[in-house]
C-alpha positions in Angstrom: 161.7 80.8 -130.2 160.8 79.7 -126.7 159.2 82.9 -125.7 156.7 82.8 -128.6 155.5 79.5 -127.2 155.0 81.0 -123.8 157.7 79.0 -122.2 160.9 80.5 -120.8 163.6 78.2 -119.4 165.9 79.8 -116.8 169.2 78.3 -115.7 172.4 79.1 -113.9 171.2 80.4 -110.5 167.9 82.2 -110.0 166.6 84.5 -107.3 162.9 85.1 -107.2 161.3 87.9 -105.2 157.5 88.0 -104.5 155.3 91.0 -103.8 154.5 89.7 -100.4 158.0 89.4 -99.1 159.2 85.9 -100.1 162.6 85.2 -101.7 163.4 81.9 -103.4 166.8 80.7 -104.7 167.3 77.8 -107.1 169.5 76.7 -110.0 166.8 76.4 -112.7 163.1 77.0 -113.4 160.6 77.1 -116.1 158.2 80.0 -116.6 154.9 79.4 -118.3 154.2 83.0 -119.4 150.5 82.6 -120.5 149.5 80.8 -117.3 151.5 83.1 -114.9 153.2 80.0 -113.5 156.8 79.4 -112.5 158.1 76.0 -111.4 161.3 74.2 -110.8 162.4 70.7 -110.0 165.8 71.5 -108.4 166.4 72.3 -104.7 165.0 75.5 -103.5 165.8 77.5 -100.4 164.2 80.8 -99.3 162.7 82.9 -96.6 159.7 85.1 -96.1 157.6 86.9 -93.5 156.6 83.6 -91.7 160.0 81.9 -91.7 162.6 80.1 -93.9 162.5 76.8 -95.9 164.4 74.3 -98.1 162.6 72.0 -100.5 163.2 69.8 -103.5 160.8 71.6 -105.9 158.3 74.5 -106.2 155.3 75.7 -108.1 154.3 79.4 -108.1 150.9 80.4 -109.5 150.8 84.2 -109.7 147.0 84.4 -110.5 146.1 82.1 -107.6 148.6 83.8 -105.3 150.0 80.4 -104.3 153.4 79.0 -103.7 153.6 75.2 -103.4 156.7 73.7 -101.9 157.2 69.9 -102.2 159.7 67.1 -101.5 161.8 66.9 -98.3 160.3 70.1 -96.9 162.3 71.6 -94.1 160.8 74.7 -92.6 161.4 77.0 -89.6 158.3 79.1 -88.8 158.2 82.3 -86.7 155.0 82.0 -84.7 155.1 85.6 -83.5 155.0 86.9 -87.1 152.2 84.4 -88.1 149.9 85.6 -85.3 150.2 89.2 -86.5 148.8 88.3 -90.0 
């Protein structure tokens, strides 16, 4: 069983919501339950408080509160929202 090993593979269209207002959409991802990590190597698009983006892959580390976006990154930032943070 995959869950017992701490690995959960997700496929078929996924939408991820974060506590700080980000939404990511992708076709597949792998959750490493024990490490609180979610990552995917398929195209990802999304938006959040500071703008919108489209990338080739992502890595979310819940404990470090980090989202890493890599590969052909296209971003639109909203400076007026960034200055309020």
